N, C-alpha and C positions, 0 to 999 in steps of 0.2 A: 207682675208689677202693677202699679196703678198711677198713671200719669195724666189722666183726664177724667173729670166727673161732670155730672149735671146735678144742680139743686135749684129747682124752679119754684118752689113754694115761697110765698111771701112770709115775712117775719111772724105775723100773727098766726097764720096757719101752721108754720113750723112749730110753734109752741104747742098748738093743739095736737099735732101729729106726734109730739114727744111726751104726751101726758103719761104719768106713771103713778105707782103707789109708793109712798114713802115708808119708812120703817114702822110707822104706826098703822099702816094700811090705808092711809088717806089718799084720795085721788088728788094729784097735783099737776100743775103745768110748770115747767121750768121757766124761771124769769130770764129775760134777756139782760146781758151786760154789754153795754155799748151796741145795742141792737140797731141803732141808727146807721151803723157802718155796713150792715149786711146788705148785699145786693144779690138777688136771685140770678141764676144764669144757667143756660143749657150747656155751657162749654167752659168749665173752670179748669185751669192748669196751674202748675206750680208757680209760686210767687204771687198768685192771686189770693184773695181771702175767702174763707168758707166757714160754715157753721159747725161748731163742735159742742158736745155735752161734756161737762166736768162736774165734779163734786163742789158744792158751795164752800166746803171747808178750805179749799185752796185759796179762796179770797177772804174768808172770814173764819178765823181760827176757832171761834166758839160755836160755829154752825154744826148742825147735824150732818155727818158725812154722807148720809143717804140722800140728802137734798141735792137737786141738780140745778145747774144754770146753763144757759146757752150763751156762747160767746163767739164772735166773729174773729177768727185768727188767721194769720198768714200761713200759707202752705209752704213748708220747707223749714225744718227746725233749725233755729239758731241757738246753740248751746249757751247757757248762762255764763260760762267761763270765757266766751269769745271776747278778745281784747281789742279788736279793731274798732274804729269809730263808725264804720259803715257795714251793716250786716251783709250787704251784697258782695263784700270782699271775701266771704267764706269760700274757700277753694274747692269744696266738694259738695256733691248733690245730697241733700237730706230730705227730699220729698218722700222717699220710701226708706223703710228700715227693715232689713231682713230679720226674721224671727230667730234665726240660728246664730246671729251675732249681736243682737240687741243688748245682751248682758255683758258683752265684752268690749264693744266699741265705745270710746270715750264720749262720742257725740250724744249717745242715748243712755248709757249705763247710769250716769248720775241722776238724770231726770227720772228714769224708770225706778231706781231704788228709792227715790224720794216720793214715790207714789203719784207722779205726774202723768196719770193715765187719762185718756179722753176717748170719746166716741165721735168719729167723723161722720157727718150726716150727708147723704146724697140720694137723689132719685135712683141713681145707678152709676156705674163707671163704664168708660170706654176702653176697649182693648183692640189692638191691631194684629191680625193674622198675616204672617208673611206668606206671600204667594209669588208665583213666577212673574206675574205681571205687575207686582206691587204689593201694597198692604191693604187688606180689607178690614174696615172697622166694624166692631160689634158693640152693642149696648147690653150690659149685664146687670141684672137687678133681681130683687126678691120676687117670687110668684105673687101675683095680685088676684084679688077676688073681684067678682063681677060687680059688687056693690061699691067699688071704688069711685063710681060716678056720684053716688048719693051722699053729697056733703052738705047740702043746704038743709038747715033746720034739724039735723040729726044731733042728738045729745052725744053720740059716740062718733069719733073721727072715723070716717069711712073713705077718706081720700087715699092717695097713693101711699103704699107702705114704704117708708124710707129705708134705704140700705144703711146699716149701722156697722161701721168699720172701726176696728181697734186702732188707736193711735197713742202717741206719746207727745206731750207738749212741754215747752219750756218757756221761761220768761227772761228776756235779755234786757239789761239796762245799759244805755250808751255810757261809755267811760266818762264822757264830759258832762253827763247828766241829761235829763230829758225824759220823755214818755217811755214807759216800759213797753217792749215789743213782745207780744205773745205769738208763738209760732208752733206748728205741729208737723209731725211726720206720720205717715200711714204704714202700719206694720204689714209686711207681706210674707206669704207662705208658699209652699209648693202648690201648684194649681190642682184643683180636684179633677177627677177623671173626666167629667163632662165638659170642662172648658180647657183642658190641657192642650187640645188641638189648636186653640187660638193662641195661647201663650203659656209658658211653663211656670209663671208666677201669677199670684192673685192676692188681693188684700185679705187680711184676716178679718172675717165677718162674724159679728156677734149676733146670733140668731135667737131672739126672744129676750124678754125683760130680765130674766134671772141672770143670763150671761152679762147683760149690760150692767145690772146692779153690782155684780161681783167685780167687774172690770173697773167701775167708777169708784166704788167704796173702798178707797185705799186704807182707811182707818180700821176697817173690819177684815179686809181680805189682803193678806200680805202678798208681796211680789211673787214669791215662789208658788203660791196657789193661783194667783191671777194668770200667770203665764201659761198655765195648763189650758186656759180657754183659747189659746192661739192655735187654731187648727183649721185646715181647709174645710169648706162646707159644700155639700152637694145640693143644698136647698136654694138654688138659683136657676134662673132661666135667662135666655139671651136671644137676640135677633140681629141680623146684619143691618147696618145703617149706611147712609150715603157718605162718600168721601167729603161731602160738605162740611163734616165735623172736623176734618183735618186742619182747617184753618182756625186757629184759636180766636180770631176776630169774628167768626160766624157764631152768632148767639140767637138762635131761633128754634121753633119746634121741629124744623126739618132735621136738626141734629139727632133727635131720638126716634124719628119716624122709621118704622120698618120698611125695608126695601126687598125686592125680589132679586136675588143674585143673578147676574147676567143681563139684567135690564139696563140698557144704556140710556138713561134719561137725565136730562138736565134738571137739577133741583130748583124749583121755584116756589115762592109762597103761593099757597092754594087756599080757596075759601074754606076747605075742610080743616086745614092746619090752623086757620084763624079762629075756628071754633074752640080749639084747645087753648090757643093763646088768650082768647077772651075769658075762658074759665080761669086760667091762671092769673090773668090781670085782676080778676075780682078778689084775689087773695093777696095782691101786692100792697105795698105801703101806700100807694096812691089812692086806694079805695077808701070809702068812709070807714073809720075805725069804730069798733064797738068799745064801750066803756068796760073797765075791768070787771065790775060786778054784773055786767050783762052777759059775760061769757059763761056758757054752761060748763058743767064739770065733765070734761072729755075723758074717755077711758083709753082710747087710742090703741094702735097695733102693739105697743110695747107691753100691754097687759095680757095680750092674747098668747096662746101657745104658738110655737113656730108653725108657719104655714106648710101645708103639704105641697109636694112638688106638682106643678101643673103648668100648662101653657098660659102665658099672660099677654102675649102680643095683641090678642083680640081686645083686651081691656085698653091697651095703649091706642089701638085703632079707634076705639070708641071715643077716647079723648081727642084724637086727631080728626075724628069724623070720617075716617077712611074705611072703605070696605074692600074685601078681596085681596088684602095684602097677605103675605105668608105668615104663618103662625110662628111663635118663638120655637126654636129647635133645641132639642136636647140630644147630645151626642149619644148614639147607641153604643153599647158595649161591644 
């Protein structure tokens, strides 16, 4: 399953990290829709809002379906047919959607058949392993390259490679009128071999821009073809994190920091974690904004081939400024 994520990039850097090539091969950055609502967080849960990619044609019927936009949507799908005046009255959990029932359950079937496919963006997601003494949280994410630190002055985005999860969205209009509510669900599949010891389910991850393109371009790729993309992936790494993340109110770099299992240490803000926080703050909305035409043409991770499997906790340690922490572990066969 997927019940908690982190997405710490600021709105402008999120655009840069999502650069892509459109149908004509032009390098593009997705434009924000209601971007002022987006709030970065190390600890996002259902009913909070988060960034998703979708085809521009969902908002403008004459748009090229290969063009992408970013939108901040609420996590937990509210079907368009829901008749109550308050979406919180929905009686069932729609934060996750099982791949084996998404074409049969009424909550998701209509939206999926109408092409309402989206990509949910995150630094990574958290999952909890059941143990005799309680639950141990892990942070799970794409393998990262060592040049993930080199973001200043580069024409190519070399920051954190975002995890790209397949989702379904819908748009609900209050019966009495009012603002339309956009919501999403994350599709889940059986866990891949490497992470199945943590949990038996995982989000459906789209690895590489071709998979993202096919999932988003509903006008060119019909539903029956798109759902073939919904498969477990082995191209992920993970490391244990502190139970500090258990409390949804905790929103700090300590949520994603690697820990050594068995070490009983109180989690406190450290000078090293503040280094990462400072780097992230430079990309937040509070920092000076570059004008639109001052932005370079970013190529981003979306244009690259899928990353090879490798350990990436050391990259995260560099961000956090920590040395000597355990590396991300891959489960041995």
